[in-house]
C-alpha positions, -999 to +999 in steps of 0.1 A: +000+000+000+013+035-008+026+054+022+002+084+017-027+060+012-019+044+045-015+078+060-050+091+052-066+058+063-047+060+096-059+096+100-095+084+094-090+058+122-078+083+148-101+112+138-129+120+162-157+109+139-191+106+156-209+074+163-244+068+149-272+073+174-285+041+190-321+050+181-313+048+144-296+014+148-326+002+167-350+016+141-332-003+113-337-035+133-373-025+138-378-020+100-363-054+093-388-071+115-419-081+096-443-081+125-431-048+141-459-022+144-468+011+160-465+000+197-429-011+192-421+021+173-437+042+201-417+024+228-384+030+208-391+067+204-401+072+240-366+061+252-350+091+234-359+124+249-345+144+220-365+124+195-396+126+216-394+164+216-389+165+179-420+143+173-441+164+196-429+196+180-439+184+145-472+169+156-482+202+173-472+223+143-499+239+121-494+213+094-508+185+116-526+201+145-557+222+144-569+222+181-557+245+208-548+217+232-514+201+229-512+164+220-491+138+239-467+114+223-492+086+216-516+111+200-487+126+180-477+092+166-512+085+155-516+119+138-483+118+120-486+083+107-460+055+105-443+067+074-438+103+086-425+090+120-399+068+103-388+096+081-384+120+110-365+095+132-341+087+103-336+123+093-331+137+128-306+109+137-286+115+106-285+153+110-275+150+147-246+129+135-237+152+107-236+182+131-212+163+153-184+160+127-153+182+133-153+214+113-190+211+104-199+240+127-175+263+109-185+253+073-215+264+053-234+232+049-266+245+034-258+231-001-247+198+015-279+195+035-301+202+005-282+177-017-285+150+010-322+156+016-330+158-021-312+125-028-330+109+002-364+120-010-357+109-045-344+075-034-375+069-013-398+078-041-378+057-067-380+028-042-418+031-041-420+032-079-399+000-081-420-016-053-387-020-033-399-033+001-376-011+023-384+024+013-370+038+046-337+021+039-336+038+006-343+072+023-314+065+048-290+055+020-298+088+002-291+108+033-258+091+038-246+089+002-222+119+007-212+114+044-177+106+031-173+142+022-178+152+059-154+125+070-127+138+046-133+174+057-129+163+094-098+143+087-080+165+062-095+200+066-066+218+049-063+195+019-100+191+014-116+224+024-118+237-012-130+204-028-157+200-001-176+228-019-168+214-054-193+199-078-201+163-069-192+144-100-166+119-114-140+146-116-142+151-079-135+114-073-104+116-096-091+147-077-098+130-043-079+099-054-049+119-066-047+142-036-058+120-007-056+085-022-092+079-012-126+091-026-155+103-006-175+073-018-148+050-002-146+070+029-184+070+033-186+033+029-158+027+054-176+049+079-210+031+075-193-002+080-177+011+111-211+021+123-222-015+118-252-005+096-265-029+070-239-038+044-260-029+013-261+007+027-223+008+026-224-007-009-249+019-022-227+047-009-195+031-023-209+027-058-230+059-062-204+072-088-199+038-105-204+036-143-240+025-151-228-004-172-213-021-142-246-019-122-268-040-144-269-069-119-263-049-087-285-049-057-316-027-061-305-004-034-273+004-052-292+012-084-317+033-065-291+055-049-271+058-082-303+070-100-313+094-071-278+109-072-279+115-109-315+129-108-306+153-080-275+169-095-273+159-132-263+182-159-269+180-197-237+159-201-252+133-178-285+129-196-276+096-212-264+082-179-296+093-163-317+074-189-295+043-185-299+044-148-337+048-151-338+017-173-319-003-147-345+007-122-374-001-146-386+035-148-395+055-178-392+093-184-426+101-172-422+084-139-389+102-133-404+135-141-432+129-115-406+119-089-384+150-096-415+173-096-427+163-061-392+161-046-385+198-042-417+204-022-410+174+000-374+186+007-386+220+018-412+203+041-386+179+056-362+208+062-389+228+080-397+198+102-360+193+110-353+230+116-327+232+088-324+265+070-319+260+032-324+296+022-298+306-004-285+270-008-289+272-046-268+304-048-237+288-033-211+282-060-200+247-067-167+250-087-151+221-104-127+200-083-092+212-081-059+193-075-027+212-069+001+201-093+024+174-078+057+188-064+086+184-088+111+205-069+142+182-064+151+201-032+117+192-018+121+156-028+155+155-012+141+171+020+114+145+021+140+117+018+161+133+045+131+134+069+123+098+062+160+089+069+159+108+101+128+089+112+144+056+103+176+064+121+157+076+152+138+043+152+171+024+149+185+043+178+155+032+200+159-004+188+196-003+197+189+011+231+165-018+239+193-044+234+209-061+264+246-066+263+272-060+235+265-093+217+228-085+213+236-050+202+261-060+176+237-085+161+210-059+160+234-034+143+245-059+116+210-070+109+196-035+107+225-024+084+219-053+061+181-045+059+184-007+055+213-005+030+207-038+012+242-051+021+249-087+011+268-093+043+277-072+073+304-075+100+316-053+129+353-048+138+360-032+172+390-014+185+410-037+209+417-026+245+451-012+236+437+008+207+463-006+183+440-028+161+405-036+149+395-071+158+366-094+149+336-095+173+316-123+188+284-111+171+273-107+135+281-128+104+312-150+098+319-148+136+338-181+137+363-170+110+365-134+123+371-144+159+409-141+156+409-116+127+428-084+132+436-052+112+465-031+126+457+006+130+493+017+129+501+002+095+490+012+060+456+001+049+423+015+036+402+002+065+427+014+091+428+048+073+390+050+074+390+043+112+419+066+120+405+095+100+369+087+111+357+090+075+334+068+054+353+048+027+344+026-003+368-003-011+371-024-042+387-058-044+413-045-069+420-012-052+457-003-048+468+001-012+449-029+003+468-046+031+470-083+034+444-083+061+420-064+039+425-088+010+417-115+035+386-097+046+373-096+009+378-133+007+360-140+040+330-119+030+330-131-007+321-097-022+334-073-049+332-041-029+330-030+007+315+000+025+336+009+056+315+030+081+334+042+112+316+040+146+324+074+160+312+086+195+326+117+212+353+120+186+365+085+193+364+057+168+351+026+186+353+004+155+339+000+120+309-015+103+319-034+071+291-039+045+297-061+015+278-053-018+282-055-056+303-028-073+274-014-092+257-004-059+285+019-048+271+051-065+238+044-046+256+042-013+275+075-021+241+092-026+231+080+009+262+090+028+244+112+053+220+084+061+250+060+065+268+084+088+237+090+109+232+052+113+268+049+123+264+076+149+234+059+165+252+025+165+283+041+181+263+059+208+245+026+217+278+007+217+295+033+239+266+030+264+269-008+264+307-005+270+301+020+298+275-004+314+300-032+312+326-010+330+299+000+355+292-037+362+329-043+369+329-013+392+299-026+410+315-059+415+346-042+429+324-021+451+306-051+466+340-068+472+352-037+490+320-036+511+326-072+521+362-064+531+350-034+551+323-055+567+348-082+577+370-055+593+340-043+613+331-079+623+366-086+635+366-053+655+332-061+671+340-097+678+370-085+698+347-070+724+327-101+734+359-122+730+377-099+755+347-102+779+347-140+774+384-141+782+380-121+813+350-142+825+370-174+819+396-161+844+369-152+868+354-186+863+387-203+871+390-184+903+354-192+914+357-229+905+390-231+925+371-216+955+341-239+947+318-209+944+286-210+922+292-199+886+256-199+872+257-162+865+290-163+848+280-192+826+249-173+815+270-143+805+294-165+787+266-181+767+252-147+758+285-134+746+292-166+726+258-162+709+267-125+702+299-136+685+279-160+663+254-132+654+282-108+644+298-134+622+265-144+606+259-107+599+288-107+575+266-126+549+241-097+548+256-063+542+223-046+548+206-064+577+168-062+578+154-038+603+137-053+633+106-040+651+115-052+686+108-033+718+138-029+741+140-019+778+170+005+779+175+001+816+179-037+813+204-034+785+224-008+805+224-033+835+236-061+812+265-039+799+276-028+834+275-064+846+298-074+818+324-047+827+321-048+865+325-086+868+358-085+851+391-067+855+384-045+824+374-015+844+402-003+867+394+005+903+403+041+896+373+044+872+339+049+886+308+041+865+275+058+875+241+051+861+212+076+862+180+060+850+145+075+855+119+056+875+093+053+847+098+026+821+123+035+793+114+015+762+125+021+726+117+006+692+149-012+684+171-043+688+186-049+722+217-065+708+224-034+687+220-011+717+242-034+737+269-033+710+267+006+709+271+009+747+299-016+749+319+004+723+312+037+740+320+025+776+351+007+763+363+040+746+355+060+778+376+036+799+405+039+775+401+078+777+407+076+816+441+060+820+446+079+853+411+073+865+379+093+865+342+090+862+319+075+835+282+082+835+253+065+816+222+087+820+186+085+807+176+122+802+140+114+793+120+120+761+128+145+733+105+157+705+126+162+674+109+170+641+075+157+653+090+124+664+095+112+700+129+100+710+145+087+743+178+105+750+206+083+764+240+099+773+273+082+778+299+107+792+333+106+808+355+131+827+385+127+805+407+153+788+384+156+758+389+151+721+411+172+698+395+194+672+409+172+644+395+140+659+361+157+667+358+168+630+362+132+617+346+115+647+323+090+630+345+082+600+370+053+597+403+069+609+438+058+615+441+050+652+471+051+675+459+018+691+475-015+682+459-037+656+446-035+620+410-029+629+413-001+655+398+033+646+365+016+635+346+017+669+328+051+666+321+046+628+304+013+638+285+030+666+273+057+642+262+030+617+243+011+643+225+042+656+214+050+620+201+014+615+180+019+647+166+052+630+182+072+657+207+101+660+240+106+677+260+137+686+292+143+706+301+172+729+337+174+740+359+199+760+385+201+787+360+187+813+352+156+793+333+140+764+296+132+761+279+111+735+242+120+732+221+093+716+184+098+705+166+065+700+130+061+687+107+059+717+083+029+718+054+035+694+068+068+682+062+059+645+025+051+650+022+082+673+036+105+646+013+088+620-017+095+643-006+131+648-002+136+610-036+121+604-053+144+630-035+173+614-048+164+580-083+160+594-082+195+608-072+211+575 
């Protein structure tokens, strides 16, 4: 199918063309039922308020009503009669539909209305003369015979505006076919089929310009509409066609004259009932159809080709972007190049990691033979020159200057000529596309150089992205490896704490056992610390542990930590540990083991900060509201000399420590990370009188409390 042909039909599909009213579809079903009478017709009309109003208006007009009292719907139907009712329903439905077409409100449709009404009345009277059983169907076909002109005006207003007012003859169909690749007869038939009306209605519209000789054996409705069209708008040149059409319908000249004579009065009457103003319709000019001359400007043709090429290349770029991995991309590039440029065979050579040669790729054609193929970029050769200069090149088998590798490439591809297209992205040549083709096609490729270069650019950009993603994947793997190394260092650091406690408790255990004292409490602590070592080691398998929603009693965790330190020799006698807990329950949303790990690190650091003795205090300072969330404030402070400005500035980062061991300097960074996992906050105050770590931990139920506050706030807005 021609591209422009496809275009106008696509435009018809997406145009906002109106649907046929349901009452008309139901009426057609009613007309096809042999036993349908007035009660069924009345029930159908009563369902449509607009149609009921139209019927009542006509029935109460001076033409049908003489009394002063208004008549109801049932009386109106009786006074109008079945034939008039059917005519009104059909006419009103069709004209409601016509008025819904785009651009119909801004166009003078008087001539169009009169032509449609005239053809409808003529078709109905011709059907009666022929004893055609479905006269209302003939009337409807006449009304719709030119609906395709409205469809074309709605779809292509600029192209069709002039010809919408043109004379409705065979010349118009020729011009429509030339300019839009579809006639109004075809468009009208297509629309009626889309409305799911009877198929002979569509056929009568489709063939209402058909040569009379072809209609000899056509369905009666087709012949009726063809004759009505000729009778309504014929000129002297169509007199013979009119006579031939009348003979096909079995009518003589006298019968036609009678039909034509009564039609004008009936059209005026119908227009009055429908509220259509036809005044001056005959004065509207109907010029012959006009088709602008086809463009012969070579610049315009070249521009059209360039636009088409841009669209193709853009589509190729999207196709390349959807590929996964370099192999899939290279296969897509070679396949697309072969289709777009009609290459006999296509391969891709990419620059090797050192940038010294072009090597065969794993994708594309001839990949087995090209797997170890290489063209040096630092030696003479036409392919190498094309890549180095980033210019398109055309190679013949007998060209002077071919290197041995290039002669080998000709043999591998089995072709007379090659097109060498560099893949250039950001001024860097990533490789070349080699397309094989017969020599006689080379001038054709030279005319399409810009298209070739655009294609090469799209392929190069996609290839560069794929290579970047491959590098990104390598970096991600390296990043994960580094995370595991860092995590292992943290685990080793943290494991040292419970191991130190276990070691100290083992010495205490030995002493108590020697004195035959009970060791139940010490054994319980040893079991807890051994379990904690296991949890820390297991945590290495998950770099991002899942958050828990446990409730923890802070006072109990503080007691456990103090019991660990006080029962061993880790805390010197010169260091005093004080605890200040409030009487009311102090519960947080968080994991007890994490809190224990935080406090162990902080107390251990505080002890190490007091080599000459001093005081350590763990205090619960109560609840704090921070950014509409409730926290419990826990403070671990010491009376040491304080931290230097440099240490304080990098407090929660991994730093080089003066302590022995590879994993020292991690303690406070681990504390910071654990507090963050518990959705808390930690700050440090330090001076000459000591150092204090202030920890805010989410109070129990703080999340739901904040949600409730937010909900109440929203309700009050």
